[in-house]
C-alpha positions as YAML, in Angstrom:
chain: A
units: angstrom
residues:
- id: 1
  name: MET
  ca: [122.24, 120.30, 150.93]
- id: 2
  name: ALA
  ca: [124.53, 117.45, 149.75]
- id: 3
  name: THR
  ca: [127.94, 118.60, 148.54]
- id: 4
  name: ASN
  ca: [129.56, 115.44, 147.41]
- id: 5
  name: HIS
  ca: [128.83, 111.93, 146.11]
- id: 6
  name: GLU
  ca: [128.92, 110.28, 149.49]
- id: 7
  name: GLU
  ca: [126.37, 112.72, 150.94]
- id: 8
  name: LEU
  ca: [124.12, 112.29, 147.98]
- id: 9
  name: LEU
  ca: [124.25, 108.53, 148.36]
- id: 10
  name: GLU
  ca: [123.45, 108.82, 152.04]
- id: 11
  name: THR
  ca: [120.54, 111.16, 151.29]
- id: 12
  name: PHE
  ca: [119.14, 108.77, 148.60]
- id: 13
  name: GLY
  ca: [119.61, 105.91, 150.93]
- id: 14
  name: ASN
  ca: [117.34, 107.55, 153.56]
- id: 15
  name: MET
  ca: [114.57, 108.24, 151.01]
- id: 16
  name: THR
  ca: [111.53, 106.06, 150.40]
- id: 17
  name: VAL
  ca: [110.83, 104.58, 147.03]
- id: 18
  name: LEU
  ca: [108.09, 107.13, 146.49]
- id: 19
  name: GLU
  ca: [110.35, 109.95, 147.35]
- id: 20
  name: LEU
  ca: [113.04, 108.67, 144.91]
- id: 21
  name: SER
  ca: [110.40, 108.36, 142.21]
- id: 22
  name: GLU
  ca: [109.21, 111.91, 142.79]
- id: 23
  name: PHE
  ca: [112.93, 113.10, 142.77]
- id: 24
  name: VAL
  ca: [113.57, 111.38, 139.42]
- id: 25
  name: ASP
  ca: [110.49, 112.97, 137.95]
- id: 26
  name: ALA
  ca: [111.51, 116.41, 139.19]
- id: 27
  name: PHE
  ca: [115.12, 115.84, 137.88]
- id: 28
  name: LYS
  ca: [113.80, 114.91, 134.45]
- id: 29
  name: ASP
  ca: [111.59, 118.01, 134.32]
- id: 30
  name: LYS
  ca: [114.31, 120.38, 135.48]
- id: 31
  name: PHE
  ca: [116.98, 119.09, 133.10]
- id: 32
  name: ASN
  ca: [114.61, 118.19, 130.22]
- id: 33
  name: VAL
  ca: [115.68, 114.54, 130.29]
- id: 34
  name: THR
  ca: [113.87, 111.93, 128.26]
- id: 35
  name: ALA
  ca: [114.41, 108.17, 128.41]
- id: 36
  name: LEU
  ca: [115.22, 106.61, 125.07]
- id: 37
  name: ALA
  ca: [115.11, 102.87, 124.43]
- id: 38
  name: ALA
  ca: [118.55, 101.34, 124.29]
- id: 39
  name: PRO
  ca: [119.40, 100.21, 120.75]
- id: 40
  name: MET
  ca: [119.24, 96.42, 120.24]
- id: 41
  name: ALA
  ca: [122.53, 94.56, 119.68]
- id: 42
  name: MET
  ca: [122.87, 93.22, 116.15]
- id: 43
  name: PRO
  ca: [123.36, 89.51, 115.86]
- id: 44
  name: GLY
  ca: [126.42, 88.24, 114.30]
...
């Protein structure tokens, strides 16, 4: 189990893109995260 940022980055660095995608989906489900569109900048 990773205990700090460096270990997390090392763990993520050793994962495949598919594994990262599955992790992100599981993270969103566990913490009830939804992606919202970023607001557009107003001209002027």
